[in-house]
N, C-alpha and C positions, 0 to 999 in steps of 0.2 A: 522529048522525049523522055519515054516513063524507064523506070530503072527496074532491072532485072532482080531477082534474087539474089543472085553470082554477086553481082554488081553492086546489091545491097554491104553482104556480108565482107567485097572486097573494100566499099568504101567504110566501112566501119573500122577495119583492120587499119588503112591509114590514119580515121580520126583519131584512131585511140595510141597513135604511135606520133600524131600530132600532138597530145597532152601535153606533153615533153616541152615541145616550141611554145605554144601559143598556151597553154596553161590549163586548168579542171572544168572553164567556161565551156568548151568545144566536148566535154565526157557526155552530156544528155543526146548530144545529134550523135555521138558515136552507140549509144544506149540504145536510144529510137532504132538506130537502123541494125543491127545487130537483133533488137529485139522482132522487129519485123522480119526479119530474113528467117530466124528461126522458127518461128511461132508460124512463117507459109510452111516451112520444111516440115515441119509437126504434123501438118494441115494435108500434106499430101499433095500440095505443090513442087514442081521441079525448080532448077535453078536457073531456069530460062523462062520463067515465068514472071511479070510483070507487077510489081508492087503498087505504084500508083494507080492504076485502073481499079483495081481493086480496094484502093483507100476511100477512090472517092464514090465508089458504088456501098459500101458498105461504111462507110465513116471513121469506123474504128479499126486495127488488127484482128482484135478478139471476137467482131463482127463476123470475119469471113467463114465461108461455110467451109466444112472439107471437102477437097476438090472431091468429084465423081472420079474413079475408075471408068477408062472408054470402053 
């Protein structure tokens, strides 16, 4: 199951909170989740768009093109 942009933001929030419990080892994961979600929002994607299919297709979040308006 793929993660939506909203779920990515929610996961990042939880993982940032988990840094207090688990330690800094989880911080890079939270940073990636936040970066992916914010980058897609900046490119015009909605909170309901899925992240993983875009990463599979374009390899890196920076390679994902801006979303075209319908």
